[in-house]
C-alpha positions in Angstrom: 0.0 0.0 0.0 2.9 2.4 0.8 4.5 1.6 -2.5 1.2 2.0 -4.4 0.5 5.3 -2.5 -3.2 4.5 -2.7 -5.9 2.7 -0.8 -6.3 -1.0 -1.4 -9.4 -3.1 -0.8 -9.1 -6.9 -0.5 -11.3 -9.6 0.9 -9.7 -9.3 4.3 -10.2 -5.5 4.6 -9.3 -2.0 3.5 -5.8 -0.6 3.7 -5.0 3.1 3.5 -1.5 4.6 3.3 -0.6 7.4 5.6 1.8 9.9 4.0 3.4 13.2 4.9 4.7 14.5 1.7 6.8 11.7 0.2 7.4 10.0 3.5 5.3 6.9 4.3 4.3 7.0 7.9 2.2 3.8 8.1 -1.0 2.1 7.0 -4.5 2.4 8.4 -5.8 -1.1 8.3 -9.6 -1.8 8.6 -11.0 -5.2 8.8 -14.8 -5.0 8.9 -16.9 -7.9 9.9 -19.0 -9.8 7.3 -22.1 -8.7 9.1 -21.1 -5.0 8.9 -19.1 -4.4 5.7 -17.8 -0.9 4.8 -19.5 0.8 2.0 -17.4 2.1 -0.9 -18.3 5.7 0.1 -16.4 5.2 3.4 -13.1 5.1 1.4 -13.1 8.9 1.1 -13.7 9.4 4.8 -10.8 7.1 5.7 -8.5 8.8 3.1 -9.2 12.1 4.8 -8.7 10.5 8.2 -5.2 9.3 7.0 -4.4 12.9 5.9 -5.4 14.1 9.4 -3.3 11.3 11.0 -0.3 12.4 8.9 -0.8 16.1 10.1 -1.0 15.0 13.7 2.1 12.8 13.4 4.0 15.7 11.8 2.9 18.1 14.6 3.9 15.6 17.3 7.3 15.2 15.8 7.8 19.0 15.6 6.7 19.4 19.2 9.0 16.7 20.3 11.9 18.4 18.5 11.0 21.7 20.1 10.9 20.0 23.6 14.3 18.5 22.9 15.8 21.9 21.9 14.3 23.5 25.0 15.9 20.8 27.2 19.2 21.3 25.5 19.1 25.0 26.0 18.1 24.6 29.6 21.0 22.2 30.1 23.5 24.7 28.5 22.1 27.5 30.6 22.3 25.5 33.8 25.9 24.3 33.0 26.9 27.9 32.2 25.6 29.1 35.6 27.2 26.2 37.5 30.6 26.5 35.7 30.7 30.2 36.4 30.2 29.5 40.1 32.9 26.9 40.3 36.1 28.1 41.8 38.1 24.9 41.5 38.3 21.7 39.5 36.8 20.0 42.6 33.7 22.2 42.3 33.6 22.1 38.5 33.3 18.3 38.0 30.1 17.6 40.0 28.6 20.9 38.7 29.0 19.5 35.1 28.5 15.8 35.6 25.2 15.9 37.6 23.1 17.9 35.2 24.6 16.0 32.2 23.5 12.7 33.7 20.0 14.0 34.5 19.6 15.5 31.0 20.9 12.5 29.1 19.3 9.9 31.5 22.5 7.9 31.0 23.2 5.0 33.4 26.5 6.7 34.3 28.3 9.9 33.4 32.0 10.2 34.4 34.4 13.0 34.0 38.2 12.6 34.4 40.5 15.6 34.1 43.8 15.4 32.2 46.8 17.6 32.8 50.1 17.4 31.0 49.3 14.0 29.5 48.6 12.3 32.9 45.3 11.6 34.5 44.6 13.5 37.7 42.9 12.0 40.6 39.7 10.1 40.5 36.9 10.4 38.1 33.8 12.3 39.2 30.8 9.9 38.6 27.1 10.5 38.6 25.3 7.1 38.4 21.6 6.4 38.0 20.3 4.7 41.2 19.3 1.6 39.2 23.0 1.1 38.3 24.7 2.0 41.5 25.8 -1.7 42.0 27.8 -1.4 38.7 30.0 1.5 39.7 33.2 -0.5 39.6 32.3 -1.8 36.2 31.7 1.7 34.9 35.1 2.9 36.3 36.8 -0.1 34.7 35.3 0.7 31.3 36.3 4.4 31.5 39.9 3.5 32.5 40.1 0.9 29.7 38.8 3.0 26.9 39.3 6.7 27.7 42.8 6.5 26.2 41.3 5.6 22.8 39.2 8.8 22.8 42.2 10.9 23.8 44.6 9.4 21.2 42.0 9.6 18.4 40.9 13.1 19.5 37.3 12.3 18.8 34.4 10.5 20.6 34.9 6.8 21.1 31.8 4.6 20.7 31.5 1.0 22.0 28.7 -1.5 22.1 28.6 -3.4 25.4 27.9 -7.1 25.5 27.1 -7.3 29.2 27.9 -5.8 32.5 27.3 -6.1 36.2 25.8 -9.1 37.8 23.5 -11.5 35.9 19.9 -10.4 36.1 20.7 -6.7 36.6 19.9 -4.2 33.9 23.0 -3.2 31.9 23.6 -0.4 29.5 24.2 -1.5 25.9 26.4 1.4 24.6 29.0 3.8 25.9 30.7 6.9 24.5 33.8 8.6 25.7 34.2 12.2 24.6 37.5 14.1 24.8 37.0 17.5 26.4 39.0 20.0 24.2 39.2 23.7 24.6 41.3 25.8 22.3 43.0 22.7 21.0 44.0 21.6 24.5 42.7 18.3 25.8 41.5 18.9 29.4 40.0 15.5 30.1 37.3 13.0 29.1 33.6 12.8 29.7 
């Protein structure tokens, strides 16, 4: 039906394509009973219904995009305020990591500073309460793979096969991002 771009009537029902411009969004499938068949005139009503469905889907997508942009701007504003208040690296790390974890809803966000090519101190970690038991695993992953992001100078992505104890929820992906300001690597996130 999507390939045909038109309604199709078969013995088992009516099928109406839902399009927004050239993009196929889905199919409205109607399977009337033998006792109450759909009259031919109903096809126009369902064609108009599909047009309205497409408009609603487009509007929902636009609104979702706007909500995402507002969330991103809110995060940037919050980070800017917090970073301006921070007087030391010790204050800066939780001020950055906590809102990033809340915004991204990641299982874990870690930040590790880098100075002169050597890691400084411990990572600052913000971990979702569901994943608190996997803290050691997150730290191991960060230590094992942060060097790849630093050497490559770009984000490092990795699919995770499993983590934590059996039966516990486990994240399926990780990303490590080098923190670079004015061509100087300051750490990893």
